[in-house]
MARKEMAR-699577 format. One record per residue: residue in three letters; x, y, z of N, C-alpha, C in turn. Coordinates in steps of 0.05 Angstrom, whole numbers, plus 5000, padded with zeros to 4 digits. Example, Ala and Ser with C-alpha at 12.3 -4.5 7.8 and 13.67 -1.06 7.14 Angstrom:
BEGIN
ALA526448865156524649105156526449345156 SER525749555142527349795143525850015157 
END
This chain:
BEGIN
MET350082557205347882747202347082837229 GLY347283097235346683197261343683227267 SER343183297292340383327300338983557286 GLY340483767279339283987265338283897237 GLN339983727224339283637197336883447199 LEU336883277219334583097223331983247229 SER332283457245329883627251328883757225 PHE330783847209329983967183328583757165 MET329483507167328283307150325383267158 PHE324783247184321983217193320283457184 PHE321483697187319983937179319383937148 LEU321383857133321083847104318883657096 TYR318883427108316783227100314083337107 PHE313783457130311183557138310283777119 SER312083947110311284177094310784097065 LEU311883867056311483787028308983637023 LEU307683537043305383367039303083507025 SER301983377006299783486990297783276985 PHE295283316993293183126990291183226970 SER290883086948288883166928287982916913 SER285282886912284182656898284682666868 SER285582896858285982926829288782826821 ILE290582766841293282686834293182396825 THR294182346801294182076790296981946792 HIS299082106789301781996792302281956822 PRO303581726830304081676858305781876872 CYS307482026857309182226869309082476852 PRO307682686861307382936846310183056839 LYS310283206818312783306807314283476828 ASP312883646842314183826861315383666884 GLN313983446892315083286914317483126904 SER317283016879319482866868322083026867 THR321883276857324183446855325383506883 ALA323583566902324583626929325883386942 LEU324683146938325782906950328482836938 LEU328782866912331382806899333582986910 LYS332983246912334983436923335583366952 PHE333583276967333983226996335682976999 LYS335282766982336782516984339782566981 LYS340482756964343282816959344782926983 THR343183027002344483147026344782947048 LEU343782707045343782507067346082307064 THR346782207087348781987089347681777108 PRO347381527100347981417073345881497053 LYS346581477027344681557005343081306996 ASP341481207014339780977007337481066990 PRO337180956966334981046948332280946955 LEU331980786976329480656980327880757004 PHE329080917021327680977046325781207044 ILE325681347021323681557018322081496993 THR319481466996317781396973315181546974 CYS313681526953310981636952308981406947 SER306881396962304981176959302881246938 SER301281046931299181086911296881256922 TYR296981316948294881476960295781776962 SER298081836949299182106949300282186977 TYR300881986993302182047018305182027013 THR306782187027309582157027310281967051 ILE311881767045312481567066315381597074 LEU315881597099318581627110319281367125 ASP321281227115322180977127325081007134 LEU325681027160328381067170329580817182 SER328380587177329380347189331880237174 TYR333680127189336079987178337880157161 ILE338080417167339980577151342080717169 ASN342280627194344480707211344781007215 ILE342581137220342781427226343881457254 SER345881617257346981677283346381957290 SER344381997308343482267314341682257339 THR340982497348339082517370336382597359 ILE334282507372331582577363330882857374 PRO329783027358329183297367327083297389 LEU326983517404324983537426322283577414 ASN321983697391319483727378319183527355 PHE317483327360317283097341314683117327 ASP314683187301312183237286312283077260 LEU310782857258310482697234307582697225 SER305982897232303182897225302782867195 TYR300682707188299782667161301682497144 ILE303682377156305482197142304481907148 ASN304381747128303381467131305581297144 ILE305581297170307581137185306780847186 SER304180797191303080527192304780347211 SER304780417236306380277256305080297283 THR306180157302305280197330306880427342 ILE305880517365307280737379309580617396 PRO311980727393314180617410313680647439 LEU314780467455314280477484316080677498 ASN318380727486320380897499320881157484 PHE320181377496320781647485322681787505 SER324181967494325982127511324482277532 SER325482287556324182437577324282737572 HIS325982817553326183107547324183197526 LEU322683007515320783067493318683267502 THR318283477487316283677493313883667474 THR314283587449312083587430312183317414 LEU309883187414309582937399306982957382 LYS307382987356305083017338305082797318 LEU303182617321302982377304300082357293 GLY298782577289296082577279295882477250 GLU293882317245293282207218295782077205 THR296881887219299281747210298881447207 GLU296381347208295781067205297080897227 LEU297281007251298280847273296280637281 HIS297180427294295380217303296480097329 GLY294879937342295679817367294779967391 ILE296079927414295380047439296880297445 ILE295480497455296880747463298280697490 PRO300980707490302380647515301780857537 GLU301280767561300680947583303081117590 SER305481027583307881177589307981457576 ILE306481487554306381747540305281957559 PHE303281877575301982067592303782157616 HIS306082027619307782087642310482207634 LEU310682297609313182427601313382697615 PRO315582747630315582967649315583247636 ASN316383267611316583527599314583567575 LEU312883367572311083377549309083607550 GLU308983767529307083987528304883937508 THR305483797486303583757465303483467456 LEU301083347456300783067448298483057427 HIS299182997402297282977380297282687370 LEU295182547374294882277362292282257346 TYR291082477340288282477329288082327302 GLN285682227298284882097273286781867266 ASN287281697285288481437280286581227291 ASP284581157274282380997284283080697288 GLN285580627283286480347290287880337316 LEU288080567330289180567357286980507377 SER287780437401285880407423287480437449 GLY285980487471287280517496285580637517 TYR286780697540285480807563286981047573 PHE285581217587286981437600288681337623 ALA290981467626292681407650291081467675 LYS291081287694289581327718290881537736 ASN293481557734294881757751295282017735 ARG295482227750295782487736298482507722 TRP298482677703301082727689302982857709 ASN305482777708307382907725309083107710 SER307883217688309283407672309683667687 SER312083787683312684047695312084277675 ALA310984207652310484417631308384607640 SER308684857631306785067639304385067620 HIS304584927597302484917577302284637566 MET299884527566299484257556297084237537 GLU297584097515295584077494295083777488 LEU292583697491291783417488289783387465 PHE290683257443289083237419288782947412 LEU286682817422286382527419283682447407 SER282682587387280182517375280482267357 ASP278382097358278281867340280681677343 VAL281181597368283281397373282281167390 ASN279581147392278380927406279080907436 LEU279281137449279581127478276981037491 SER277180877511274780777525275080817555 ASP273080727570272980747599272281037607 ASN272481087633271881357643274281547640 VAL273681797641275781997641276482067670 PRO279082037677279782097705279682397710 ASP279982467735280082757742282482887729 PHE281983127719284183287708285383447731 ARG287883377738289083497761291283697753 SER291783717728293883907719292584167709 ASN293084377723291984637715293284757690 SER295384617679296684717656295384637630 LEU293384467631291984387607290584617593 SER291184667568289984887553288284787530 TRP288584537522287184437498286484147503 ILE283984077503283083797507281083737484 ASP281883557466280183467445279983157446 LEU277683067455277182777458274782687441 GLU274282837420271982777403272082497391 ASP269682377388269382127373271081907385 ASN270681847410271881617423269681447435 HIS270381287455268381117468268381167498 LEU268981417505269081487534266281497545 GLN266081427571263481407584263581517612 GLY261281487626261081587653260281877654 HIS260681997677259982287680262382457673 LEU261882697666264082887661265382947688 PRO268082937689269382997715268983287723 LYS268383317749267983587759270483757760 SER272783617758275283757758275683937733 ILE273883907714274084087690273884377699 GLN272384437720271984717728274584837739 ASN276584677744279084777755281184837733 LEU280484767708282384807686282285097676 VAL283385277691282985557686284485657661 ARG286385497651287785577627286585457601 LEU284485307604283285167582282185357561 THR282885317536281885477514279985317496 LEU280385057494278684887477278084627492 LEU275484557491274484307504272484177485 ASP273283947473271483807455271183517465 LEU268783457476268083197486265883067470 SER265383167446263083077430263382797420 SER261082667413260982407401262382197418 ASN261682187443262481977461260081857474 ASN260381717496258181597511257881707539 PHE258581957543258182077569255182097575 SER254582077601251782077609251382247634 GLY248882277642248282417667247582717661 HIS246982857683246383137681248983297683 VAL249183497667251483687667250483967671 ASP251284087693250384357699252284557685 VAL251084767674252684957659254685107677 SER254185097703256085237721258785107721 LEU258984857709261584717708263584877691 PHE262685057674264485197656264785497662 THR263485597682263485887687266285997695 ASN267985827706270585927715272685917693 LEU271985807670273985777649274086027632 LYS275386227642275286497630276686517603 ASN278386327596279786327570278586157549 LEU276386027556275185827538273885967514 TRP274685887490273385997465271885787449 TYR272485527455271185307439270185097459 LEU267585037458266384827475264484667459 SER264884397458263084217444262483977462 LEU259883937467258983707483256983537466 SER256783587441254683467424254883167423 TYR252483047419252182757413253482577434 ASN252582627459252982437480250282357491 SER250182257515247582197528247182367553 ILE248082617551247982797574245482977572 SER244783087594242583287595243683537608 LEU243683747592244783997602242684147619 THR243484227643241584347661242784617671 ASN240984777683241685027695240185047721 LYS241484947742240184937768239485207779 ASN241185397774240685667784238685827768 LYS238085727744236185857725237186127715 VAL238186287733239286547726241986577739 ASN243286807735245786867747248086677739 VAL247786547716249986387705251386547684 THR253986577687255486737668257486557654 LEU257086497629258986347613261386517607 PRO263686397601266086567595265586757572 GLY266387007576265987207556267587157531 SER269686987532271386927509270086717491 LEU267886587500266786357485265586457458 SER266686337437265686417410264386177395 THR265185937402263985697389262885517410 LEU260285467408258885297427257185097412 ARG257684837416256284627403254984447424 LEU252284457424250784297444248584137430 ALA249184017408247183857393246583607409 ALA243983547411242983307425243883297454 CYS243483517468244283537496241783587514 GLU239383527504236883557519236483847529 VAL237384037513236984327520234084397516 LYS232884517537230084597536229684897535 GLU231685047544231485337544234385447542 ILE234585697534237185817529237786057547 GLU236486077569236886307587239786327596 PHE241186097598243886087608245786217587 LEU244886267563246586397543246286697542 ARG244686807560244187097559246687267561 SER248587177577250987337582253087307560 ALA252787107542254687067521253987237497 LYS255687417489255087607468257087607445 LYS258887407445260987397424260887147407 PHE258587007407258386767392258786817362 SER260486647350260686647321259486397309 ASP259486187325258485927316256885797339 LEU254285757335252585647356250885417345 ASP251085177357249684947348247884847371 LEU245284877368243284787388241384587375 SER242284447354240484267339239884017355 ASN237683897347236783637358236383657388 ASN234983867397234383907425231383927429 LYS230584057451227684077457226784367461 LEU227884537444227084817445224284837433 GLN222585007445219785037436219185337432 GLY216985377417215985657414217685817395 ARG218986027406220486207389223086287404 ILE224986377389227486477400226986747413 PRO227886787438227287047452228687277439 ASP227487507442228487757429231387827438 TRP231987767464234587847474236787687459 ALA236187447450238187287435238887417409 TRP236787507394237387637368238987897373 SER238288037394239688287400242588237407 ASN243088037425245787987434247687887412 TRP246587737393248187607373247987737345 MET246887967344246288097319248688137301 PHE250888217313253288287297255488077298 SER255387877316257587687318256987417306 LEU254487337306253887057299254087017269 GLY255786827261256086757233254786497225 SER254386317244253086057239251285987262 LEU248785927255246785857275245285607266 ASN245385397282243985147275241985087298 ILE239385127292237285057311235284867298 SER236284697281234684497268233884277287 GLN231784127280230783897295230083977324 ASN228484187326227284257351224284277348 MET222984427365219984447362219284747361 LEU220784897348220285187344217885227326 THR216185407332213785457316213785727302 SER215585907309215486167297218186297296 VAL218886407273221186587269220186817253 ASP219487037266218287267252220287407235 SER222687447245224787587229227487477238 ILE229487537222232187437227234087677227 PRO234387817249235888067249238888027254 LEU239987807243242887757247244387867224 GLN245988077229247188227207249588087195 SER250787887209253187757199252887467193 VAL250487357196250087077194250486987165 GLU251986767161252386657135251086377132 THR250786237154249585977154247385967175 PHE244885897166242585897184240985637178 ASP240785467197239485207193236985187212 LEU234685187199232085167214230584907206 ARG231884717194230584477185229184327207 SER226984187199225584007217224684127243 ASN223184347241221784467264218784457258 LEU217284627271214384647267213584917258 LEU215285047242214885317233212385337215 GLN210885547219208485587202208485867191 GLY206585907173206186177162207986237138 SER208986477136210586567113213486497117 LEU214886507095217786447095219386687105 PRO220886657128222486877137224886917119 ILE225487167113227687227095230087317112 PRO232387177109234787247125236087497113 PRO238087607127239487847117241187777092 ASN242087987079243587947054246287807057 SER247187787082249787647086249587347083 ILE247187237083246786947084247886817059 ARG249186587063250186417042248886147041 TYR248386037065247085767067244585797084 PHE242285747071239685787085238085527082 PHE237485397104236085137104233585167122 ILE231285117111228785137126226784927116 SER227784707107226084487097224784337120 HIS222784167113221383997132220084167154 ASN218484367146216884527164214084537152 ASN212484727162209684757153209185027141 LEU211185147129210885407116208885387092 SER207085577090204885547071204385777053 GLU205785997055205186227038206886217013 GLU206686426997208286446972211186526979 ILE212986466961215786546964215986836955 PRO216787016973216887306966219187356946 SER218687536928220787606908223287726921 SER222987826945225187946959227387746965 ILE226887486962228887286966231187326946 CYS230487446923232587486903234587696910 ASN234087846932236088036942238387906956 LEU238187646961240287496975242387416954 THR243887596945245687556923248187396929 SER248587326955250887156963250086866967 LEU247586806962246586526967248286326953 VAL248986106967250285876955248385636956 MET246985606978245085386981242485486992 LEU240285406979237585486989235885236989 ASP235085147013233484907017230784977029 LEU228684967013225985017022224284767019 ALA225384537017223984297010222084207032 ARG219984057024218083927042216784127061 ASN215584337049213784517062211184507047 ASN209484707051206984737036206984997021 LEU209385087012209585336998207985326972 LYS206685546965205085556941205885786924 GLY204485826901205186036883207285946864 SER208486136850210486086830213286126841 ILE215186006827217986036835218986316824 PRO219986486841220986746831222986706808 GLN222486816785224186776762226986886767 CYS227087086785229687226789231687046804 LEU230886826815232686646830234986556811 SER234286516786236286416767238486616761 ASN238086866771239987076766242187086787 ILE241786936809243786926831246086746822 SER248286866812250386706800251886536820 SER251786596846253186446866251686196875 LEU249086176867247385956877248285686865 GLU248985506883249785236875247585026879 VAL245985056900243884866906241285006909 LEU239284926894236485026897234684786900 ASP233584746924231984516931229284606941 MET227184566925224484636932222584396928 HIS223684156930221983926924219783886945 ARG217583756937215283696954214083946966 ASN213284136949211584366957209184366939 ASN207784586938205384616921205884836901 LEU208284856890208885066872207785006844 PHE206885216830205885186803207185396785 GLY206185406760207485586741209785446727 THR211585596716213785476701216385476718 LEU218285326708220985336719222285606713 PRO224185686729225685926721226885886693 MET226486076675226986036647229786136638 ILE230986316653233486436644235686366663 PHE237486186654239886126668242286216651 THR243986376663246186496648248686326649 VAL250586396633253086246632254686296658 GLN253986496673255386546699254286376721 SER252286216716250986056737252885846749 SER252785816776254385616790252685386798 LEU250185356788248285156797249484876794 ARG249384726816250384456817248084256821 SER245984336835243784156841241184316840 LEU239284216824236584336822234584116827 ASN233084136849231083936856228384066860 LEU226684026841223884136842221883916841 HIS222683676849220983436847218383476863 GLY216283366852213783346867212383616872 ASN212183776851210584026852208484016830 LYS207584236821205484246800206384426777 LEU208984416771210184586751209384496723 GLU208984696706208084646678210084756658 GLY209384726633211084846612213184656603 ILE215384766593217584616582220084636601 ILE221984466595224484476609226184696597 PRO226984896612228385126600230985046587 ARG231385116562233785046547236185186558 THR235785406573238085546584239485396607 LEU238285176616239685006635242284906624 ALA242484896597244984816584247284996591 ASN246685236601248785426610249985356637 CYS248685176651249585106678251584876676 LYS254084946670256084756664256984586688 ASP256284676713256984516737254684346747 LEU252484326732250184186741250783886744 GLN250283776768250683486773247983346777 VAL246083486790243583356797241283526786 LEU239583406770237183546760234783356765 ASP233083426784230683266790228183446787 ILE226783406765224283546761221983346756 GLY222283116768220282906766217682976781 ASP215482836774212882866787211983156785 ASN211983266761210783526756208883496732 HIS208183716719206383706696207683816671 LEU210283766668211783876645210983726620 ILE210883866598210283756571212583826553 ASP214083626544216383686527217483426515 THR219383456497220883226487223283176505 PHE224582946501226882886517228983096513 PRO230183206534232083426532234883336523 THR235183266498237783166489239983376491 TRP239083636492241083846495242483846521 LEU241483676541242983646566245583506562 GLY245983386539248483256533250983436534 THR250483696534252783876536253783906564 LEU252183796584252983826612254683596620 SER257283636620259183426624259283316653 LYS258183466672258283386700255683266710 LEU253683246692251083146701251282856708 GLN250282786732250382516742247682396749 VAL245882566757243182476764241082636749 LEU239382496734237282626719234682496724 SER232782636736230082526741227982686726 LEU226682536708224582666692221882516695 ARG221682326713219482146714216782296719 SER214682156711211982256716211482536706 ASN212482596683211782836668210682746641 LYS210082926623208982846597211182886576 LEU213282726578215482736559215082516539 HIS216182546515215782356494218082366474 GLY218082176455219982176434222281986440 HIS224381996422226781826424228881966440 ILE230481806454232981906466235081886444 ARG236282116436238082116414240982146424 THR241982386427244782416433245182566459 LEU246882456476247882596499250982556497 ARG252182686478254782606469256982666490 THR256682866506258882946524258482846552 MET256482666556256082566583258582406592 ARG259882486613262382376621261982136640 ILE264181996643264281776662265181896689 ILE263981796710264881886737267281716744 ASP269381846754271781706761271381556788 GLN271381296786270881126810273480996819 THR275781116814278281006823278781056853 MET276981216865277281266894276981006909 LYS278380986932278380746948275780706963 ALA274280916967271680886981269681046965 PRO267080966967264981106952264581386964 ILE263581566948263081836957260181906951 TYR259182106965256482206961256582456943 LEU254582496927254282746912253782966932 GLY255083196927254583426944255583386972 GLU257783236975258683167002259883417015 ASN258583507036259683727052258083727078 SER258883907096257683897123254984037124 TYR254084157102251584307103249184157090 TYR249684047067247383957051248083707036 GLN246183517034246583277018244383256997 ASP245183216972243183186951241382946957 SER238882976950236982756955235482696929 ILE234382456929232882366906230682176917 THR228582136902226381976912226281706897 VAL226181496912225881226901222981156901 ALA221881066878219080996876218880706868 THR216980556880216580276873213680206879 LYS212080176858209280096860207780266881 GLY208080526879206580696897207980766923 LEU210180616929211680676953214080856946 GLU214481066961216581256956218581256980 LEU221081256973223181256993225181476985 GLU225681667003227581876997230381797006 LEU232181796986235081756993236282026997 VAL236982097022237882357028240682407017 ARG242282197014244882217002245082026979 ILE246182126957246381966932249281876929 LEU249681616928252281506924253081516895 THR255381626888256181626861257081346852 VAL257381166871258080896864255780756850 TYR253380846854251080726841251180776811 THR250680566795250580586766247780506758 THR246080696752243280646749242180776724 ILE240680626709239180746686236280676690 ASP234580876692231680836694230281016673 LEU229280906653227781056632225080936629 SER223780866651221180746651218980946646 SER216780846635214281006632214781266616 LYS216081246594216681486578215681466549 ASN214381256541213381226513215681216493 PHE218081126501220281106483219980866464 GLU221180896440220880686420223580586411 GLY223580376394226080276384226980026399 GLY229579976400230579746414232879816432 ILE233779626448236079666466238579606450 PRO240479786447242879736432244779546447 SER246179376432247979186444250279316459 ILE250879566453252979696467252379726496 MET249879686504249179686532250879496548 GLY251779276536253379086550256079186559 ASP256979406549259479516557259279686583 LEU256879726593256579876618256879676641 ILE259279566644259679336661259379396691 ALA259179646699258679716727255779766733 LEU253979716713251179766717249979586738 GLN248379706756247079556777244079546774 VAL242979756764240079766760239479856732 LEU237779696718236979756690233879726688 ASN232579946682229579946681228680086656 PHE227479926638226280036613223379976612 SER222079926635219279826635217380036625 HIS214979946616212780116607213680316585 ASN214780206564215380356540214280206516 ARG215180266492214380126468216780016454 LEU218679906469221079796458220579536444 GLN222079486422221679246406224379096402 GLY224178876387226578726380227278526402 GLN229678406399230478206418232078336441 ILE232078186464233778276486236678226479 PRO238378426479241178386470242678176487 LEU244177996473245777796487247877936504 SER248678176497250878306511250078386540 LEU247478376547246778436574247878226593 GLY248677996583249977796600252677876610 ARG253778096599256378196609256078376632 LEU253678446640253278636663253578476689 SER255978416696256578216717255678306745 VAL255278566749254378646776251478746776 LEU249978686755247278766753245578636774 GLU243978796789242278686810239378706805 SER238578886787235678916780235378976751 LEU233678806737233178846709230178836705 ASP229079056694226179076689225679166661 LEU224678976644223979036617221078986612 SER219478996632216578926631214979126615 PHE212679036604210779206590212079356567 ASN213379186549214379286524213479096502 GLN214879086480214178916457216578746448 PHE218278666468220578496461219678226451 SER221178116433220577856421223077676422 GLY222777436412225077246412225377116439 GLU227676996443228276836467229677006488 ILE229476916513230977036535233876946533 PRO235877116530238577026527239576856550 GLN240676626543241776446563243976586579 GLN245376776567247476916580246577056606 LEU243977116608243077246633243177066657 ALA243276806652243476616674246176636689 SER248176766677250776786690250977036708 LEU248777196709248777436726248277356755 THR250377296770250177186797249077376817 PHE249177646811248277846830245377926825 LEU244177816804241477896796239477806817 ALA238278006831236377946853233578006845 SER233178156823230478226815230278226785 LEU228278086774227878066745224978086739 ASP224378256719221578276710221578306679 LEU220778086666220578086637217678056628 SER215778106646212978046641211778236619 HIS209678126607208078286588209778376564 ASN210978186550212378236525211378016505 HIS212977956485212277746465214577546464 LEU215777486487217977296488217077016484 GLN218876846475218176566470220676396475 GLY220276136474222475956478222775876508 CYS225075756514225575646541226675866559 ILE225775856584226876026604229675916612 PRO231776086612234475986618234575846645 GLN236375656647236975516672239375646686 GLY239175686712241275806727240475856755 SER242475886773241775906802240076156807 GLN240676376794239076616799236276586787 PHE235976476764233376446751231576266768 ALA232676086783231075906800229776056823 THR230676306828229576446851227276636843 PHE226776666817224776856808222076716806 GLU219976856813217276746812215976776785 ASN213676646783212176636757211576916746 ASN210977106764210177376755212477526741 SER214877416742217077536727216877486697 TYR215177286690214977206662212177216651 GLU210177276667207377266658206877466635 GLY204877396619204277566596205977516572 ASN207477296572209077206549208176926542 ASP206176916524204976656518206876456505 GLY208976546494210776356480212976246497 LEU213076326523215276216540214575936550 ARG216675776553216375506564218375466586 GLY217675286604219475226626217975176652 PHE219375106673218175036698216375256709 PHE217275506706215875726720213175796706 VAL212875716681210375786667208775536661 SER209575306674208075056672207774956644 LYS209875006628209974896601212574746597 GLY212374496587214774336584216774466565 CYS219374416570221374546554223274356541 GLY223374106550225373926540228074006548 ARG230073906534232873976541233374266532 ASP234374426550234774706544236974736523 ARG236474916504238374986484239975226493 VAL242475186499244075406509245375556486 ALA244875816485246075976464249075976466 THR250375926444253275916444254576136429 THR252976336422253976556406256176706421 ASN258476746408260476916419260077196409 TYR259777386427259177656419261277846429 THR261678046413263378266421261978526412 ILE263078746421261879006413261879036383 SER264078956370264178996341262678776326 GLY262278546338261078326324258078316326 LEU256878466343253978466346252678676329 ASP250578596315249078796299246978916317 ASP246979176320244979316336242279256324 GLN240379196343237779126335236079376330 GLU237179606336235579846334236380006310 SER236879866288237880006264235980216254 ASN233380176260231380376251230780576273 SER232380576293231880766315234480856327 GLU234581106334236981226347236781206377 PHE234881056387234381046416236880956430 LEU237981126447240081066466242881016454 SER243080956428245580866417247781076421 ASP247381316411249381526413249881596442 PHE247781596458247981656486249781456501 LEU249381196495250980996509253881006500 LYS254281056474257081076464258481306478 ALA257081526481258181756495258781686524 SER257081526536257481446564260081286567 LEU260881146546263180976547265781126541 MET265581376533267981526526269781556551 GLY272281496547274181516569274581256584 TYR272981056578273180806594275880676589 GLY276980706565279580586558281780696575 SER281380916588283481036605283480916633 GLY281880716637281880576663279880676683 LEU277980846674275980936693273780736695 CYS272880696720270480526724267980686719 ILE266080566707263680716700261980766725 GLY261381016730259681086753257481266743 LEU256081176723254181356710251481336725 SER250881556740248381566754246681776742 ILE246181766716244781986702241881986708 ILE240881766719237981736721237081716750 TYR234781796754233581796780232981506789 PHE233381436815233181166825230281086827 MET229480876812226680776814226880476810 ILE226080326830226180036829223279936828 SER222579826805219679776801218879486809 THR220779336821220079066828218479046853 GLY218579246870217179236896218879106918 ASN221179006911222978876931225379056936 LEU225379186959227479376966229679256983 LYS229478996989231478877007234278906996 TRP234578856970237278866958238379146959 LEU236579346955237479626956238279706984 VAL236679627004237279687032239979557039 ARG240479307030242979177036245379327025 ILE245179417000247279566988247879827004 ILE245679967010245880227024247280187051 GLU246379977066247479937093250479867091 ASN251179697072253979617070255779857063 LEU254880007043256480237035256480457057 GLU254280477072254180667093256280607114 ARG256480347121258480267141261380317131 LYS261780267105264480307095265280607094 ILE263280767090263981047084263881227109 ILE262581137131262081317153264681407166 MET266681227168269181307180270681507162 ARG270581467136271881647118270681927119 ARG268081937121266682197122267382347148 ARG267482187170268182317196270982427195 ARG272882277183275582367182275882617165 LYS274482617143274582857125273583107139 LYS271383077153270183307167272083407190 ARG273183207204274883287226277483417216 SER278483317194280883447183280383737177 LEU278083797165277484067158277084237183 ARG275584117203275084257228277684307243 ASN279484107244281984137258283784347245 TYR283684357219285184567205284184847213 ARG281484867213280385127221281085207249 ARG280984997267281685057295284585157297 ARG286385017284289185097287289685377276 ASN288085457256288485717244286785937258 ASN285285857278283686057292284286057322 ARG286485937329287085907358287586177370 VAL286686187395287186427411289686387427 
END
């Protein structure tokens, strides 16, 4: 097999790769067909060296098959799961080495930096690699050099860049430190420079970049640097610069940007800008700027937004006052939450017919919600929680609606829940808690198959929960947990309440399995089918009028961490099966009509007396009543063998059965239909879960965002 055929093989593998979370078969049909055809062309015809993994990666294993060939000068195995160390010896004739996102591990050999003809080096997003920059300059004779080393755990200082042939430097998300080398100003061929998310420190003067006439992308965000302008004026940034990211760079003024008039993407978030944006900025960027992020500053006024091409505008977490500024009709993503806006929402906001996300949360906006907002078919996220809005919810939602998240929590809204919400087939999050709504439980929401979070708390709802027949199971076969609404712009939020304390979870993990139906005046009993929700972590039925016995089947909830059945009318004994719940960290059975002995078990020994108070018939150590030898329930129970105790009530039964639909197909239950409320007052267990999952997911989230950003870069290169 010649070098041409081997080169074709590498190209074929790269072009066939397809990543999709929806793929369930380890090798998609199109890849299987292509691989079978390709195998027939090879010698030897080893059936084992080409496979597809369970992660939908195509794996290439060329070991021990006696290929006699030369390695091509352009070596590209990007996105293939190699899972290996980097070889120490590469051909001195190699010009291109692309090993991005290949699960490489170990040390980056310094010899790579000394390959004499190397033009392109891609090792990005291999977070199991580590290494240091070569101390000596590259001795490459190439006229063009591209260095793409994001997320490979490079540490130490960056040496001086002595090669004027460098055109692309991406060192994002490493552990590099020290001052930025002044030799950057000599890289006259540089088109992209990304040094964000490192540990660089010190003052960086903007004059460092004035000679880089070909530069179109510059990112210094999230270091410990302070951007300065010693000359104050007469600084001219490259006219080619279109993307500038200076988040968290101690920027206090933007006079140094006056000469730049071609920005399409500008990020000045998390800085120290005060007052208002100068008029010259709006004028200079009126027709070019598509994305502007000036969130987390100290701006007090934005009178108008005369940007004719802007699609994304982020003003969150400033000190803005007065009326709501209305962006131009081109806007798609508009975020202005966490400010002090206090006037009514003008009806002209409905002219923004391209809106995808609108976030006005946590202001002091008053008046009614413009009814016409529900007519914007492109709107996916509408967040107005924690304002002073009154009147009714928007009443007309059409079948063309794209609404995915509606959060109106903590206002003064009245009336009923609009039945037309059933037309919003993509709705995942509905939070209308803490309002003044008067209605029955909205069983018609059962037609919304994607609904995952439902918050109705602290309204005047009543009646039985009957059927939510089409509520689906969330597929939790993913290897890592995911957040609802995961994207680079907006994260769905929900409010956790516990005995008067409120905690806002800015991102909702779909891995949480939570049912909270507290304080709703519901009647009947808990169906035994509840025991089949084996992924349930939080169960709260407190402050209702529930009756009957506590189902034995709750002992099957092996990962349950919080159980609150307080302030109901439960009777009978506490099931001994609950003692086997080793993860149970919070229990409240107080103020019922329970009797008999408190179960013995390691977890029950940790609960205090107030978990059982108000049950005069209970006996045991915790209630200071002798119990004798505990009688352990030996009943063997199954779903078919248990008689539901709620025979005179339809409470939850049909809903829970619907929740279990599809479980036989191997899906893990991830039902987060209810708003998170932990009524025990002990948030330590919740904080522990959040912290652990946050650590596990942070790298995955970074990789996903970088993959998207890298794709966009490659397709927008100058």
